[in-house]
C-alpha positions, -999 to +999 in steps of 0.1 A: -222-383+518-254-386+512-263-404+472-295-391+463-330-406+445-322-389+410-358-371+398-382-395+387-405-390+347-419-427+338-447-435+312-467-440+351-456-423+378-472-427+405-470-431+445-432-439+449-423-413+422-447-388+442-418-387+476-388-393+451-400-359+434-406-347+465-377-352+482-359-340+450-381-307+451-367-302+484-327-308+484-334-283+451-344-256+475-322-264+495-292-265+469-304-233+453-303-218+489-266-228+496-254-213+467-275-180+465-261-174+505-226-182+487-227-160+466-243-134+483-214-143+510-185-135+478-199-102+466-204-089+499-165-100+512-156-083+477-167-051+496-201-045+469-230-031+496-261-056+499-283-038+475-260-041+446-264-073+449-300-077+456-295-055+424-280-082+406-304-113+408-333-126+427-329-163+441-345-187+420-377-206+444-396-232+440-412-222+476-451-221+461-447-257+450-430-270+483-459-253+500-483-275+479-468-302+490-464-296+530-487-270+533-517-282+561-548-287+562-547-283+522-510-295+514-506-332+488-498-351+522-518-332+545-549-341+523-540-374+516-540-383+552-571-369+559-586-390+531-571-421+543-593-412+578-622-398+562-652-427+553-660-437+515-625-420+509-613-424+470-580-419+451-606-399+428-621-375+460-585-367+471-583-355+435-607-334+433-597-318+464-565-312+462-575-293+427-597-271+440-568-256+472-537-263+446-523-227+428-530-228+390-492-224+387-482-255+401-509-278+393-531-293+371-560-317+367-555-340+338-590-369+348-605-382+377-570-396+392-553-382+370-529-348+381-498-327+366-468-308+392-448-287+379-414-290+395-382-272+395-373-295+368-404-297+346-443-311+344-448-345+352-477-362+354-487-389+380-518-412+385-531-411+413-551-449+418-535-468+448-522-441+464-548-438+493-537-482+498-502-472+495-497-442+519-516-465+545-490-483+539-508-515+555-493-545+565-509-582+545-532-598+572-515-630+560-480-613+581-497-601+609-506-629+616-473-644+614-456-635+644-485-659+663-477-690+645-443-693+642-407-682+649-378-674+630-362-643+621-393-630+599-415-633+629-395-613+648-390-586+625-429-589+611-444-580+650-411-557+658-426-535+629-465-544+644-457-532+674-438-495+660-455-469+674-458-457+634-469-481+618-504-482+602-520-520+607-549-529+583-572-533+618-595-497+614-590-469+636-605-465+667-631-442+673-636-412+697-664-384+706-667-354+683-674-320+692-717-323+685-717-356+694-704-375+662-681-401+663-645-394+644-617-416+637-586-417+659-552-413+640-529-438+660-511-439+635-490-420+610-493-425+570-463-431+550-464-400+532-460-380+571-435-398+579-412-402+546-421-359+551-407-362+586-380-384+578-368-359+551-371-326+573-346-348+593-325-354+571-324-318+554-320-301+591-288-330+594-277-316+562-278-279+571-248-280+598-227-292+574-204-275+547-217-293+514-199-298+481-219-308+451-210-336+427-236-339+399-228-374+377-239-369+342-242-398+322-237-389+278-253-424+263-277-454+282-259-477+262-226-473+285-203-463+250-176-441+246-175-418+217-219-410+222-235-385+231-273-378+231-279-338+238-316-344+242-308-368+273-278-347+293-297-318+286-324-338+310-300-348+330-288-312+336-325-298+340-333-323+366-304-323+388-303-285+393-275-273+374-294-248+350-311-237+374-281-227+390-263-213+358-290-186+358-282-175+393-244-173+382-256-152+350-273-127+368-245-115+387-204-121+377-202-151+371-160-147+362-140-143+388-099-133+384-078-123+406-052-098+402-021-114+390-043-136+369-061-106+355-029-087+347-016-114+336-037-118+308-045-089+300-015-072+301+000-074+270-034-055+252-018-023+277+013-026+262+000-028+227-026+005+236+007+027+247-003+028+284+011+013+304+016+020+341+050+021+355+035+012+389+044-024+401+013-023+423-008-049+412-040-036+418-034+000+400-020-024+372-057-036+368-071-004+369-047+007+340-063-028+320-099-013+326-089+027+316-073+012+284-099-014+274-126+010+285-143-010+306-176+004+322-186-007+357-218-026+343-195-045+323-163-055+346-152-042+381-124-047+406-130-050+441-105-057+472-094-090+463-104-100+426-119-090+393-152-096+387-168-090+344-199-109+331-197-133+304-203-113+272-174-094+285-154-117+285-158-134+257-153-103+233-122-092+255-103-124+251 
């Protein structure tokens, strides 16, 4: 069971919110892909041609936003790592360079250290102050001295952390000869942003090997009180959890699916009242007679080998 951090939007959003919202962006992409694949499989299993399915709806994609985070060398995390290692790199220079490479539909520079990203759930403004320091994940010099000065659990933890191959310390990176005779900093340690991207990728690879089931929890109010429903709060949760995107995917196709038996039971009386009841005992034939009696067109509803498909509006009218 995976309990995911929710999409975060605060008055001030920093590096922590950027990482959390990137993770949600990745998980939403996987959610969209899984839902699309299940929709596609459902239609194809019922005998629809793939061309017909493709014509129903286009897969909702947040690929442009994810590319802005992940691309090398100009993505957010790659650019942040570069800025840590270049001489005199600052939070402001990171934002300035990002503004030149990021797609306009996903990114907007607000000022020297503030920028907005258009996520699947909406627009979020980030403050890049201390982005470089936070991504360095540097151990405090006092803690660095701890393993040699004392013993015990804390000293052992700090010593093991410092010895790890993927942890940045406060020591300056070593230098090596660069092309052309210059000196370049050697990246011996991964930044926090790079480690986060790598670990998230491993998690998603593991999730792709499972059969997912999703549970979305919606809070009606922030007071934990009964009989109080805050519409704006609920709408925000629906948007941030990706459920609105799911609704869009389903609406583009035929969201109402009924087995022949249920369809015949529910609408058989309509055919009887129209005087066109068929003596056939075959369920599919009964359903076909219902469609003819109600003059249902193919674009509104149709029968496939096992089920009846129709759109929401048509079902509402018939009901």
